C-alpha positions as CSV (number, residue, x, y, z in Angstrom):
1,M,-7.7,-7.8,-1.2
2,K,-7.3,-4.5,0.2
3,F,-6.6,-1.4,-2.1
4,F,-4.1,1.2,-0.7
5,V,-3.1,4.0,-2.5
6,D,0.6,5.2,-3.0
7,T,0.6,8.7,-3.0
8,G,1.1,12.0,-0.9
9,D,-1.4,14.1,-2.9
10,I,-4.2,14.9,-0.4
11,N,-6.6,15.9,-2.9
12,E,-6.3,12.1,-4.8
13,I,-6.6,10.7,-1.5
14,R,-9.9,12.6,-0.7
15,S,-11.3,12.0,-4.1
16,L,-10.3,8.1,-3.6
17,A,-11.6,7.9,-0.1
18,D,-15.0,9.3,-1.3
19,T,-15.5,6.1,-3.4
20,G,-15.4,4.0,-0.2
21,L,-13.2,1.6,-2.0
22,L,-10.1,3.0,-0.2
23,D,-8.4,0.6,2.5
24,G,-5.3,2.8,3.4
25,V,-2.6,4.7,2.2
26,T,1.2,4.6,1.5
27,T,4.0,7.3,1.6
28,N,7.6,7.4,1.0
29,P,10.3,10.2,1.1
30,T,9.8,10.6,-2.8
31,L,6.3,11.2,-2.7
32,I,6.4,13.5,0.2
33,M,9.0,15.5,-1.5
34,K,6.6,15.5,-4.8
35,S,3.4,16.7,-2.4
36,G,5.7,19.8,-1.4
37,K,4.2,19.8,1.9
38,D,5.5,19.1,5.5
39,F,5.9,15.8,6.4
40,V,4.1,15.5,9.8
41,P,1.3,17.6,9.1
42,L,0.6,16.2,5.7
43,I,0.4,12.6,7.6
44,R,-1.9,14.0,10.2
45,E,-4.3,15.2,7.6
46,I,-4.4,12.0,5.5
47,C,-5.0,9.9,8.7
48,G,-7.9,12.3,9.1
49,V,-9.4,11.4,5.7
50,V,-8.5,7.6,5.9
51,K,-9.6,5.3,8.5
52,G,-7.2,2.4,7.4
53,P,-3.3,2.3,7.8
54,V,-1.2,5.1,6.7
55,S,2.2,4.1,6.1
56,A,4.7,7.1,7.3
57,E,8.5,6.1,6.5
58,V,11.4,6.9,9.2
59,A,14.3,8.8,7.5
60,S,17.4,7.7,9.4
61,M,19.3,4.4,9.1
62,D,21.0,3.6,12.5
63,F,18.8,2.2,14.8
64,E,18.5,4.7,17.9
65,T,17.3,7.4,15.7
66,M,15.3,5.3,13.5
67,L,13.4,3.9,16.5
68,K,12.8,7.6,18.0
69,E,11.3,8.8,14.4
70,G,9.1,5.5,14.7
71,Q,8.1,6.3,18.1
72,K,7.0,10.1,17.1
73,L,5.5,8.9,13.9
74,A,3.3,6.5,15.7
75,K,2.2,9.3,18.2
76,I,0.7,11.2,15.0
77,A,-2.5,9.0,15.0
78,D,-3.6,5.6,15.8
79,N,-3.9,4.4,12.0
80,V,-0.1,5.1,11.4
81,A,1.9,2.2,10.3
82,V,5.6,2.8,10.7
83,K,7.3,2.2,7.6
84,V,10.9,0.9,8.1
85,P,13.6,-0.6,5.8
86,L,14.4,-4.1,5.3
87,T,17.8,-3.9,6.9
88,E,19.3,-5.2,10.3
89,N,18.5,-2.0,11.9
90,G,14.9,-1.6,10.3
91,L,13.9,-5.0,11.7
92,R,15.3,-4.7,15.2
93,V,12.9,-1.4,15.2
94,C,10.3,-3.1,13.8
95,K,10.7,-5.7,16.5
96,H,10.6,-2.8,19.4
97,L,7.8,-1.0,17.8
98,S,5.4,-4.3,17.2
99,D,5.8,-5.3,20.7
100,D,5.0,-2.2,21.8
101,G,1.5,-2.3,19.8
102,I,2.6,0.0,17.0
103,M,1.7,-1.1,13.2
104,V,5.2,-1.6,11.2
105,N,5.3,-1.8,7.4
106,V,8.9,-3.4,6.4
107,T,9.4,-1.9,2.9
108,L,12.1,-2.6,0.0
109,C,11.8,-6.3,0.2
110,F,13.1,-8.4,-2.7
111,T,13.6,-11.8,-1.8
112,A,11.2,-14.3,0.1
113,V,13.8,-14.9,2.9
114,Q,13.7,-11.2,3.6
115,A,9.9,-11.5,4.0
116,L,10.5,-14.2,6.3
117,L,12.8,-12.4,8.7
118,A,10.4,-9.4,8.8
119,A,7.5,-11.8,9.8
120,K,9.7,-13.1,12.5
121,A,10.3,-9.5,13.7
122,G,6.6,-8.9,14.0
123,A,5.8,-6.7,10.8
124,T,2.4,-5.8,10.2
125,F,2.9,-5.5,6.7
126,I,5.6,-6.8,4.3
127,S,6.0,-4.6,1.1
128,P,7.7,-6.6,-1.8
129,F,8.5,-4.5,-4.8
130,I,7.0,-6.3,-7.9
131,G,7.8,-3.6,-10.4
132,R,11.2,-3.0,-9.4
133,L,12.2,-6.9,-9.5
134,E,10.7,-6.8,-13.1
135,D,12.9,-3.9,-13.9
136,I,15.8,-6.1,-13.6
137,G,14.2,-9.3,-15.4
138,E,13.2,-11.0,-12.1
139,D,9.8,-12.4,-11.2
140,G,8.1,-9.9,-9.0
141,I,5.0,-11.8,-9.4
142,G,6.5,-15.1,-8.4
143,L,7.8,-13.9,-5.3
144,I,4.2,-12.7,-3.9
145,G,3.3,-16.2,-4.3
146,D,6.7,-17.7,-2.6
147,I,5.8,-15.3,0.3
148,R,2.3,-16.3,0.5
149,Q,3.3,-20.2,0.7
150,I,6.1,-19.2,3.7
151,Y,3.4,-17.3,5.5
152,D,1.0,-19.9,5.1
153,N,3.0,-22.7,6.3
154,Y,3.9,-21.1,9.4
155,A,0.5,-19.1,10.3
156,F,2.4,-15.9,10.0
157,K,-0.1,-12.8,10.3
158,T,2.1,-10.4,8.6
159,E,0.1,-9.1,5.6
160,I,1.8,-9.1,2.1
161,L,1.5,-5.6,0.8
162,A,2.3,-6.1,-3.1
163,A,4.3,-2.5,-4.1
164,S,5.3,-1.2,-7.0
165,V,2.3,-2.3,-8.8
166,R,2.4,-0.7,-12.0
167,T,-0.5,-2.1,-14.3
168,A,-4.0,-3.6,-13.8
169,Q,-2.7,-6.7,-14.6
170,H,-0.3,-6.8,-11.8
171,V,-3.5,-6.2,-9.6
172,L,-5.0,-9.3,-10.9
173,D,-1.8,-11.2,-10.8
174,V,-1.3,-10.6,-6.8
175,A,-4.7,-11.1,-6.0
176,R,-4.8,-14.3,-7.6
177,L,-1.9,-15.3,-5.6
178,G,-3.5,-14.1,-2.3
179,A,-1.9,-10.9,-1.6
180,D,-3.5,-9.2,1.3
181,V,-2.9,-5.7,0.1
182,A,-2.0,-4.0,-3.1
183,T,-1.0,-0.4,-3.1
184,M,-1.1,1.6,-6.2
185,P,-0.6,4.9,-7.8
186,P,-4.2,6.8,-8.1
187,S,-3.9,6.2,-11.8
188,I,-4.1,2.5,-11.8
189,I,-6.7,2.3,-9.3
190,R,-9.0,4.3,-11.7
191,E,-7.8,2.0,-14.5
192,L,-9.7,-0.9,-12.9
193,Y,-12.9,0.7,-13.6
194,K,-12.1,0.8,-17.5
195,H,-13.0,-1.7,-20.1
196,Q,-14.2,-0.7,-23.7
197,L,-17.1,-2.7,-23.6
198,T,-18.1,-0.9,-20.2
199,D,-17.8,2.3,-22.0
200,K,-19.5,0.8,-25.1
201,G,-22.4,-0.3,-23.1
202,I,-23.0,2.8,-21.2
203,T,-23.2,4.8,-24.6
204,Q,-25.6,2.4,-26.0
205,F,-27.6,2.5,-23.1
206,T,-27.6,6.2,-22.5
207,E,-28.6,6.8,-26.3
208,D,-31.5,4.2,-26.1
209,W,-33.0,5.8,-22.7
210,K,-33.1,9.3,-24.3
211,K,-35.1,8.1,-27.3
212,T,-37.7,6.7,-24.5
213,G,-38.3,10.5,-23.5
214,Q,-38.7,9.4,-19.9
215,S,-37.5,10.4,-16.7
216,I,-36.8,8.6,-13.4
217,L,-36.8,11.5,-11.2
């Protein structure tokens, strides 16, 4: 499974990219606002740091303007994935852009039939929001399984990008169900490293090594 980081913080992106484990980046208008930076230059900077897909979201809702925005965003760098909402106009834009060879991330997906529409429109990625579904008492993890089954039934190439991931358990759950990608805040990615027995073992080994009085270098 690919790991994307969901942030507009360029310093966090650089730090995570240095691990070699980061496969891409997702952004949205809220994350751009929090970054305090200008949108287009920031996306260009991120694309220079990360080789994988970088999702940049359109701001308009009407078809003509959304299409023009998507075409402009796609020109920033070859690894831009234009992010469009799962609306009728958004899927029309998805079809036009994907037909031109542009990566498209269809976002704000909350049902399996919405995901089916996105795949038919040629989406590169579909972004089901599991955490937001759980907020209203619905089965976000189950949605990933439903989409996986539908996509496998018809050999759709659209990748399932699990979004609104809020816990390490979410990461485990979507990986088990075959999500192609999980996008997470930096804090969740770093949480994946942690276990109390790992910390305990490191402490013990470090103390015992000091007692030997030896040095590897």
